[in-house]
N, C-alpha and C positions, 0 to 999 in steps of 0.2 A: 361798746363793752366797758364794764367797770375797770377800775383799777384793782389789780391782786398784790398779796404782798407774799413774801416766803415763810415758812415755817421758822420760827429760831431755834436758834441752836445754843448750844454749852447753858452761860447762867442765864439765857432769858426764859428757859422753860418756865422759873417759877412766877415771871411774868404774864409770861403767856398764858397761865391759868388760873391769872386773879377774875377774869371776867366769866371763866364757865364757874369759877367760887362763888361768885355776885349771882349768878344767876340761880343758883343751887341754894344758897342761903337765904335767896328771895321766895324762890320755893316752899323751903322750911318756915320762912315766918308765915305765910299766906298760910300752912298747916296748923299750924299755932298760936295763931293771933284772935284775939280776943276779939275786935274786931269783924262783926259777920258781916259780908259784902255777898248780900244775896241777886238774884237775877232783879228781882219786884223794886230790889231798893236801884242798884245801875241801870234797870230801866228809868226810873224816878229820873234820875240826874240825863241820862241818853234826850232825854224827851224834851231836854230844857234847850237843847242847841237848835238851830234853822235849819242846820243842812238835811237831816232823819227827818223834817217837816216838808221840807222843799223836792227831794227825791218821793218821801211819801204822798208827796199831793201828783206828782206825776205819775206813781204807781197806781191809784188811786182813778186818777183820770182816765189812765188806756184802758184797766178794767172794768170803769162804766163802758165807755166807747167799743172797746172790741165787745161785749156781752151784748150790746145794743146792736152792732152792726149783723152781726152773727156771720156765716159764711167761712164755715170750719173744713179744713182740709187736711191734707199730710204738712204738707207745710207748715203748720202750726205745731205739728211736733217736732220738725225738724228742726228750725230756727231755734227753741231754746238749747235742745241738746248740741247744736254746735258752738252758739253761745255759751251755755257751759263749760265745754271742750275747750273754747279759746282764750277763756277769761284768764285761769292762770298767766298762760302768757301775755294777754293785754295788762295784764295788773303789772308785771312785771318790768314792761318796757316803759311803762307810766312813771312808775317806780325810779329807773334808769335813769329814761331820758329826761323825764321830764321836773321830779319832786328831786331829783339830785344832781340841775342841771348846777353850771358852776358859769357863773356871772362871766358874759366875754362884751370885751371893750371893741368898739368898733367907731374909732374915732372920738369925738365927743360926746356917741352915747354908750351907754352902758344896758346891755340885752341882761335882765332877766326878770321873770315873774313871781304876779303874785305868790301860786303856789310852792316854788322855788324857794323864797324867801321864807313864806312859813312855818315852809320843810324842812330849812336849815332851824327855826327856830323851836320846832319841834324836837329835834334833833339836840337842841343843846338841850331843852328840859322836858324830858318824854314825862313827866308827871304831871303837865301844864293841861290840867281836860281840854279846854277850849283850843288850846292847837291840835288837837288829837284830828278836829273833826276837820272836813273840805273847808274853806273858805265857802262864806256865803254870795260873797263877791266876785270869787272865782266858777262858783256852780252853774251862776245862772247863765255864762257863755256855754257853757258846757251843756245845760237842758238845754237850750236853742237848737245848740249843734245836734244831738239826738233828736230833735223835734222835726229839722229838717233831712237828715240822714231816714229816719222813718218814713217823709214822703217823699222822697228826691229818689233814694236808693231803691227802693223796693218798689216791684211790680203794681201793689194792692194795695187798697190801706187796710185793709184785714191782715195780712203781713207787717207792715209798718207799726199796727198798733201790737202786736205781739212779740213784737221785736220791745218798743219799750216798754211794754210790759216785762217783760224776759230782764230789762237793764233798769228798769225800780227794783224786782227785786235784787240781782244781786248787786246795786247800789245800794240799798238796804242791808243788804250781809255784811258787807263789806267796812260800811260804818259801824256796823252794830259789833263784826270780831274787833277791829282795831283800837276800836273803842274798850269795849268789854278787855282787852289784853292790855292795857292801859291802865286796868282801877286793881284794886283788889281784892276781884273773885276769884277766887282757888278753882286750879282748874281740876277737873272733874276725867271727862272722858280722855281717852288714849289719844283723840284724833287733835282733841281742842292742847291737849297737854302739849303735843309737838307743834302746834299751831302758835302755841304762846312761848315756846321756850325757843323757837327759830325768831319769834320777832327781837325777844328779849335780846339773840346774841347779836342780831342787826342793830341793837341802840349799843348797845355796853361792850361786843367783844370787837367788832368789824363792820362799819359801813356799805364795805364789799360785797358784802355777801347776804344770804336769806332775805332775798328781795320780795317774796310773795307775801300777803297778809292772811290770805281767809284760809292754802291751804301750806303744808309742807312737802317738801320733796317732788316739787311737781316741776315744774318751769325751771327752779334753782336747780334740778340736778339735771334738767334737756341741755341748761345753757350754764352749767359745770359751776356756780354758784354756791352748793350744797357739800360743802367740804366739813369733814370732822371737824369739831372745835375744838378739840386737839392739836389742831395742824395747821394751824393759823395763827398769825400774830395778834395780839389786840391790837387793832389800832389807837396813836395818838389822835385822831380825830373823828371818833366815833361822836363826838357831842360836838362838835367843832366841823360841821363840814366844807373841804376844801382848806380849813386853816384860815377862812377871811377872818374871825376875828383876833386880834393878840394872844388874848387868851382868852379861854372857855371858861365855864363853872369846875369847881373840882369835880373831879370823875370819882366820885362817891356814892355807892351804895345806895340804891333807892330808898331801901326800907329805912332809913337815916335820915329822912325827909316828914 
């Protein structure tokens, strides 16, 4: 489970409110900004990065193979339902235990993964677009493992392909949502606004909470990492995970960049 912090008291109230005001100011800036980021312009940038193409290739290949083989059954409805239901929990577990992995020293060897290192860089500079995406070098083994699971775990090729189709869809949704949150696209729907604000709180208020990216109040609520933002301290390590660097960049409003 992740670390938690206690609510500030006394004079720390104004400090604790800074991140909330930062997110609110960022929201106001997006509403009044002359720069218009549309879904079309955001998508044009999205497809310039390798991970959407890699996941998209898996999805397209799985869809073509699944339609070609046929043999549809009730399990083809059950697999997507189960995967969508557990996805927020899987997202939470990966975020906490893989992306927020703290390097461990074992004799002369330091155990640290590419995903964890890149995620620390992402927290260090949430506005750096290439760092938003899953690193392609880490994605390759993930896709290989997905193929192995589809072929070994499932009793039939048909259901394994259904698994890959849904996994590809969830992967694209994750990459698109995470990317869009870190752009200047203006939140419009109530659902997306809640997801947007939660992830901003994770980056600019306290990295020990709000771990889901594509949903809000799901696995975080279940695992008690969904507090009232005003009830938790502003973390000094939100942009410097585990305080591993001597001094992180200034904790400034992202709208100033």
